[in-house]
N, C-alpha and C positions, 0 to 999 in steps of 0.2 A: 504494500500500500504506500501511497505517497506520504512524505514527511509532513507532519502537521505544520500549518502556516506559522504558529508561534515559534516553532523550532527554527524555521528558516529565518524569521525576523531576528531572533536573538543571535543566531549564527552570523547573520550579516554584519552585526555590530563588530564581531571579532575580526573580520577580514576586510572590511570596507577600506580601511586605510591602506592595507597591502595592495589590494587590487587597483586602487586609484593611481598608483605610481608605476605601473607596468608600461614601459615605453615601447614604441615600435622599433623593431630591430630587423636586421637582414643577415643572411649568410650565403655561402657559396658552395656548400656541400651537396652533391647529388643524392646523398643519403644511402649509397650502396646499391648494388644491383638487385638485391632482394627486398629493399625497402618498400617499393610500390606494392609488392605482394603483402607485406605486413600491414601496410595502411589499409589495403582492401580487406584483408582478413579481419582487422579490428572493427570493420563496419558490417561484417557478416554475422548477424546475431541469431543464435539458435532458438532463443526463447523470446517471446513477445514482451515480457514484462519483468519487473523486479519487485520483490516484497521485502519488507524490513520488520524484524522483531526488535522493538526498542527496549533498551535498558534491561537486558537479560542479566540476571545476577550470576557472577562467577566468584565462588568463595576461595580465597587463598589459604595456604596451609596455616597461616597465623590467625585465621578467622575474619580478616578484612574482606569485605565484599566489593568487588569491582563491578561496574556496569558496562555492558557491551551491547552494541547494535549488531545484529546479524542480518546481512543482506543476501537474499537468495533469488535464483531465477524463478520466474513465475509464468503461468500460462496467461492466455488472453482474458481470463476472468480474475486475474490477480492472485491466484492460488499458488502457493509455493510448490515447486517441483520436488518430489520426494526422493529423487535419485541422489545418492551421495556424490559430491563433487570435490575436486581439489579446492583448498581453502586458503585464502590470503588473510593473514593476521596483521593488524596494525595497532600499535599502542600510541595514544595521543595525549598530550597535556592540554590541548586546545579545545577540549570538549567535543563530544560527538556531534554537537550542533553544527560545527564547522564541516564535518563530513557530510551531513545532510545537505548543507549549502553547496559544497563542492560537487555533490552528485548532480546538481542542476547546472554546473558550470561547464562551458565549452571553451573557456579561455585558457590563458597560460598556466593556470593552477589545476587544470583538469588532470585527474589521476594522481594528484600529489598529496591530498589531505585525507586519504584513507579509504576512499570509495571511488571506483571507476565503473559506472553503470554498464558500459559496453563490455567490460570484462565479466561482470556478473551474468549478463544476458548471453554471453558466449559459453557459459557452463562453468562458472566458479561461484563459490560462496566467499563473501568478505565479512570478516569479523573485526570491528573497530571498538576498542576498549579504552575508556578513560583510565590513565594511569592513576595509581592511588594518590589521594589527596587533591585530585583535580576533577573537573566535570561533576558527574553524579556519583563517582566512586568514593568510598569511605577511605579513611586513613590520612596520614600526613605525607605531603609530597616529598619523596626522597629523590631529588633531582638526578635522574640517570644513575642512581646509586645501587649498591648491592641488593637491597630489598626490592627495588623496582626491577632490577634485572631478573631476580628470582621470580617475580610476578610474571614477567614476560614469558619465561620458560613454562610456568604453570598454565598460562593462557594458551600457549601453543599446544601443550599436552591436552588441555581440556577440549580445545577445538578439534584436535585430531580424533578424539573419542566420541564426538557427537554424531548422531545419525545423519546429519546433513553433510558430513565430511567423509571422503574416501581415505583419510589418514595422511594424505600428502599436503604439507603446509608450505606456503611461500610467505615472504614478507616484502612490503614495499611502502613507500611514502617518502616525504621530503622533510629535511631538516631534522628536528627531534625524532620524528617518525622513522627517518632513515638511520639515525644513530642507534635507536633501539634494535633495528634489524641487524646492524653490524655487531652490536654487543651480543645479541642472541646467537648469531651464527658462530661467534667465537666460543660460545659455550657448548656448541654441537648438540642441541636437542635432537633426538632420533627422528622425529617427525618432520623437521625442517629440511626442505630439499633444495630451495633456491631463494635468493633475495635480489631485490632491485632497489638499493638505497639511492635517494636523490639528495644532492647537496648535504651529505653526512659529514660529521666531524668524528675525530678519534681522540686527539689531544686537545681537549676543550680549553685548557689554560692558554696554550700557545696559539690556538685558533683565534679566540675572541675574548675570553674572560680577562686574561692578563697578558696581552700582547706585548712582548718585550719587557715584561715586568710592570706594565701600566694597565689600568682598568679600561676595558672597552666601553667607554662612557656613552658612545653613540648607539650602542645596542643593548647592553645589559640592563640598565634601569627600565627602558621601554619594554623589553621582553619580559622581565620579571613582573612588571606592572600588569601586562596583558594577561599572563597566566594566573597571577594571584587575583586579578580582578574577576576573570571568568570562572575561577573555581568557586566563587561565591554565588553564581547563578543557580538558583534552586530548581529542583524538579517540580515544576508547577503542576504538572499532571498528577503526580503522586500526592502533592499537597492538597489539590482539590478533591482527590478521591480518598483522603484520610489515610494515606500510606506514607506520610512524611517520615524520613529516616533521621531519627534524633541523633544517632551516632555520627552521621554525616555532619550535622551542625556542630556537635561537640569537637569533632576532629578539626573543623575549620577554626573554631575558637581557640584551640590549643596552639595553632600555628597560622595566624591570620595573614601573614605577609612573608612567606618563605624567602630567606636570604636577603631581603631588602634592607633590614637593619644592619646586617653585616657589611653589605656593600657600601652603605652610607658611612659606616665607621671606618672602613678601609680607605675611603677617599678623604676623610676629614680629620681623623685622629693622627697626630704626628708622633706619638710615642708608642712603639710596639708593645712595650712592657705593660701598658695600660689596657691593652685589648684582650678580650677573651679568646681562648684558643680557636673557637669557630671562626672568628673574624680573621685571625692570622692565617688560618687554613685557606680562607677565600682569597687573601691578598697575595699569596705566593704559591708556587707549585709545591703541593703537599700530598700527604697520604689521601686526603679527600679527593684530589684529582686522580691520583693513581688508581683508586678504586673505581673510577668512572671511565678510565681510559681503556678502550677495547684493544684486544690483541688480534689483529688480522692474520697473524701467522698461524692461528688456530682454526681459521675458516677452511672448511673442506667442501662447502656446497657452492654451486655455480653462483657467481656474484657479478652484477652489472652496476658499476658505479657511475653516476652522473654528477659532475661538478662544474666549477667555473673558475677562471683565473682570478676573478675579482669577488668571489664569494667569501663570506666570513670564515668558511671552513677550507679555504684554498690550501692552507698548510697541510691539512690531513688527506685530502681526497686522492692525490697521486700516490701518497704513501700507503693508503689502504690498499689500493690496487696492486702496487709493487710487492707488498708484504704477503699477499695471499698466495699460498703454495699450490697453485693450480696452473695448468697450461693455458696459454692464450686461447681464447674462444670460450672456455669455461669461466674465464674472468674477462670482463670488458671494462674499458674506461672511456668516457666521453667528457672532455673538458671544453666548455663553451666560454664565451666572452662576457657573460652577464654577471649580475649581482645576485644576492641571495633571493630576492623576490622576483627576479627576472631571469633566473638561470636558464630556463627552458623556453623563453619567450619566442625564440626563432625556430624551435623544433616544430616540425610539421609544415614548414613553408616549402615552396618548390626547391629552394636552394639548401635548406637545412637538414639536419638529421630527422628521422621519423618522430612524430609526436609521441609524447610519453605514453598515452594509452596504447598506441601501436607497439611500442617497445615492450611494454608490460605484457601485452597479449602474446607477442612472439616469444619472449623470454620464458614465460610460464607455460605456454603451449609446448615448448621444447623440453623443459626440465621437469614439469609436473605431469604433462600428458604424453610425453614421448613423441611429439610430432616433429619430423625432420623438416624444418622450415628455413634452415640456413642461418639462423641468428648466431650460431656459434662461429660462423665465418665472417661476421661483421667486424670491422675494425682490424685487430682487437683494440687498438688505441685510436680514437677519433678525436682530433684536436682542432680547435680554432686557433690557427697560427696568427697571432696578433701582427698587424701590418700586412697580412695576406688574406687567407680565408680558411675554410674547412679543409682538412687533410686527414689522411689515415697514416698510421705508422705501425711497425711491429712492436715497438717499445717506447716507453717514456722514462728518461730522456731518449731522444732518437739516437740511433747508432752514428758513429763517426764524429762524436763530440770530443774536442780537445779544449782544455782550459788555458786561457791566456790572461795575463795581467794587462790592465790599462791603468796608468798612473794619473793621480790628481796633481795638477800643476796650477800655479797662479797665472800662467800666461793667458792672456785674453783670447777667447775663441772668436770674438767678434759677433757672436750669435745671441747673446743674452744681455743687452744693455738695460733691460727692464729688471734684471735680477739684483739681489743684494751684492753678489760678486759673480763675475763672468770669468770662470777659469776654464782650463782645457783638460781633456781626457786623452792621454798620450801613450804611445807604446814605449816611451822612454821615461825614466824618473826625472823629476825636476832638476834643473841646473843650479838653482839657488833656493835658499830657505825662505819661507814666507809664513805668516800667520794670518788667518782669516777668522772673523768673528761673526757669530750669528746669535740672535736673541729669540726667545719664545714670542710667538705672535698668534693671531687668530685667523689669518687668511686661509688656513686649512679648512675652514668652514665651506669654502668654495674650492673643492678639489675632488679628484677621483677617490682619494683616501677617505673623504667624508662619505661618499656614496658607498664605498666598501664597508666602512665601519658602522653605518646605519642600515645595513642590509639592503641598500638601494633606495631608501626613503629620501635621501638628500637629493635625489634626481629632481625633486620638485623645484630646486634652485635653477634648473635649466641645463641644457647640454653643454653650454660653454664651460661650466665648472667641471663637468665630467671629462671632456675631451681635450681641454687646453689648460695647462698648468701655469700659464704665464702670469695670471693674477696672483696665484699663491707664491710663485717664484720671486716676487718682490721681497719675500722674507727668507729666501734660500740662498745658499752657496751653490752655484751651478758649475758643472764641469762637463764639457761637451767635446766630442770627437770631431775630426774633419768629416766632410760628407763621404758617405760610402760610395765606393767606385763600382761595386757589384753587390748583389743581394747577399746579406750576411745573416745566417740563421743562428738563433740562440735557442738552446733546448736544455732545460734543467734548472738547477738551483744556482744562485750566485751568492757571493760573500764580499762585503766591503771591509777591508782592513784599514782602520782609521787611527791616525795619530792625533790624540786629543789633548787639550789642556783646559782645566776648569778653574774658575775663581772660587768655587765652593767644593764641598765634598761629594756632591752628586749632581747629576744632570740627566737629561733625556734626549735621545737622538732619534730622529725620523728620517728615513732615506727612501727615495724613489728612483727608479730607473725609467727613463723616458725615451720615446721615439720622437725625434724632432723632425717635422716635415720641412720641405724647402720654404714654405710660407711662414715658418716660425712656430707653428702649432706644436705644442709639447705635450705628448700623451703618455700617461703612466702605463707601463707594462708590468711593473713589479714594484714591491715596496717591502720595507722592514723597519723594525723599531727595537731599541734597546735602552734600558736604564743603566747608567754608568756603573752604579754600585753593584749591579747584578751581572757584571761582565765575565765572571769566572766561567771557564770552559771545562766540560767533562771530556777528556780525550778519548775515553772508551766509547762514548756515544757520538763522537764527532767523525767527520770524514774529510779526507784530503784528496786533491787531484794529483796527477802524476808530477806536476811541478812543485808539489809540497805544500801548496796553499790550501786553506780550508775551502771545501765545497759547502760544508755546514759546520759551524762552530756551535756545538750544542751547549746551551747555557742552562744549568739546573734551575735558575730563577727562584732560588730558595730565599725568601725574604728574611728568614732568620739568620742567614749567613751573608748578609750584605758586607761588601768590601769598599768602604768609602775611598774616594780618590784623595790624594794630597793636593790641595790647592797650589797652582803654579807649577806643578811637576808634570811633564808630558807622560801620557799613559796611552798605550795602544789598546784598542778593542776591536772585536770582529762582530759585524752586524749581518746576520743572515737575512737574505732577501728571498721572497717567495719564488718557488719554481715557476717557470714560464715557458712558453713556446712562442717565438716571435721571429719575424724577419725584418731586418733593417734594409729597406729598399734603396737602390742607387739614388743619390742626392739627399737621402735622409741621414740623420746623425743620431748617435746615442748620447744620452745625457744622464748624469748623476745629480740629483738634487739632495741637499743636506739641510734639514730643518732642526730647530730646537724645540719643536712642539708638533703635535698631531691631533689637534682638537677638530672634530669629535672622535677620530679613530681611536685614540687612547689618551687617558688622563693619568698622570703620575699619582701614585698613592700618597697618602698624607705625609708619611715619613720622607718620601723623596721630595715632595714639595717643600717640606721644612728644610731639608739639607741643601737643596739646590737654590732655594730662594728665587727661583725663576731668573737667575742671573744670566747674562750673556755667556756663551760657550765658544770655545776656540778650537780650530784644527791647525795643526802644524804640518806644513809641506816641506819635509826635511829630506834632502838627498841621501842622508845617511840612514834614515828610517822612514821611507816613503809610505804614503797612503795609496792604496790601489784597490780596484775591484777585480775579482777573479771571474772571468766570463766563460760560459759554456758555448763555445763557437763550433758549429757543425761545418765541417769542410774547410775550405780556404777562406780566411777572413777577408772582407772587402773594406774594412775600416780600421 
C-alpha cells in the first residue's frame, strides 16, 4: 500500500534542504557496453505493485526493539506476493520516513535512502530499519558503534529467516547507510552475499569529524542536529491508536542530543584537562573511533563502491576498494566529481555511468540471483578524470605512476597577482632562502573546500566559488608551475613536505592542489589539512614512493599526545592530500595553495585555538631544507 501522506510530509522536512542544492552536472562516460542493457532491465518490472508493512518490531538480543519497514512486491490488487525473494537490508538514522519519500523520488537521490521501488517490483524485498535511538526505534543512539553494528548483524539474521526472504541478503544505501553495509560485510554474517555502498566512509575521524586534527564544522553540527532532531519525531499513528511506546520516550530523554554537547566543548574549551573523557575521545583519534572504523580487509562478499573526489568521505572510498581481498569484477569502484549530496547527480545521463537503480539491479541480479549480466566486467575502476572526463582503469592509482618532486620557490610565476604571494612550483629547489607569511582568514567560505566540507550545501553560494579559487587565493600563498606542454596525468595520493615557522606553539595548515586554466581559473582537484601540534608521523602506517618521499605520512592525530612547536624555530611537517585522478591539459598549470584556515571545512579545536592565537604563520623556502610536493605522475610529465 502507498505510504500515508503524513509520513511523506514529515519525511520531506528531513531532505528538502539536501534536494534543493543538487546542481546540474554532465559527464563523458559511455557507461560501458552492457550499461544500456542494465538500464533497460531496471525498467522491466515483474510485479505491478509494491506493498509496505510499516514499523515491524525487531527485538534485539538486549531487549531493545527496532522498527523496520518491509517493502514487498505486490500484485495489481496491492496484495503482497508470497514467494520468498532475495532481500536488501538497510539501516538508517534518518528515519524510515525518508525512505518513504525516496520511494517517490526519481531524482539524484533515487535508490540511495533505503528503498528502490523498481528493485522491489523486479523481485526483491527491502527491509529498512531505524537504527537504535533514532526514528521509531527504542534505545540510545550508538553512532556506528559496536552495539549498533551488532544490531545490524541481528537484523540481517532476522530478515534472512523471515518467510518473505529466500535467505540471500544484500545491503545498499548512501552515506551512513553505506557505512553500515561496509561495517556489516567486514563482520561476515553468513546470510550477507553482496553490498553496494554509496559514498561510504571507513575512517570517520580523518574523513570528516577531525580532518587534520580540526573539527569538520561545516558538516558535523548540521548533521548531528538533523539526526537528533528527527529522532524526536513520534509515531503519530501509534499515539492515536493508544500504542505509544513509553520506552521510546524515556530513551530519548536519557540522551536528548547525542554528541552535540561534546562537540561544543571540543570546539570551545581550551584546557584538555578540564574535559570529560567522552569529549577528549571526540576531539582526537581515539578508541571511540577505532571501534567504528570498519576493516575492509575482512570483506569477502562482492562489493560495489560508489564515491566522489570531493565527497566528505573521499579519504576512505578508494581505500575501501583497494583493501578488499577480492579480484577485480567482484569488487568495483566508481569515483565521480561530485559532493556528498550530488555524488551521483550525473549517473544515468547519456554520457555518465548507469543510474544507481540500474547498478543496484544489475549488481544484485548477478550476486543474489545468479544472472550473468556482465556487471562483473564493468570497470573494474571507473573514474572521472578531473580536467578530462569519465574513464575506466584496471587499478587505482593507475599503472605506470612515478612520483616526482616539485619544489616551492619564491620566484614569481606571473600567474597569480591576485594572491597573497605568487610563487613558483619548480623541478629544481630554490636558489635563495625566503620566508612567506600567511594569516587565518574567512575567504574559504567561498571555495570548493567549503562545498566539500558542507557536503555540497555551500553550492548555494554559486558556481564561481566552486570552480574558481581566485577569490579565496587572496588569503593564500600560491605556487604555480609553467604551462604544461603535453597532457600530464596525476593518479593517486600526494604529500606536501612543508618547512614551517610559527610565532606560537600551534597552528593550522590548509592546502589545495589546483588546475589553473589559461584564462586564470583555478580549480581545486585535491586538498588536505593538518594541525601543527599533531604533526607526528607513524612510520609503520605510512608509505613512501621509490624516491623516498612520503606518499602518505600517517598522523595518529592523538590529541592527548600533542607536540607543540617552539616559536621561531623552523619545523618541517608533511600534509597528506586526498587521492585524485586528474589530467593537466596543455596550456594548463598546476598550483599549490597554502592557507592558515579552512572555514567551514574545518575549525581548530579549542586547545589549538588557544595555543595558536590565530597568529600569522610562516613557511621557509630554504635551499638546504626545501619544501616540495610529491606528485603521482603517470607516464612522461609535461610540466
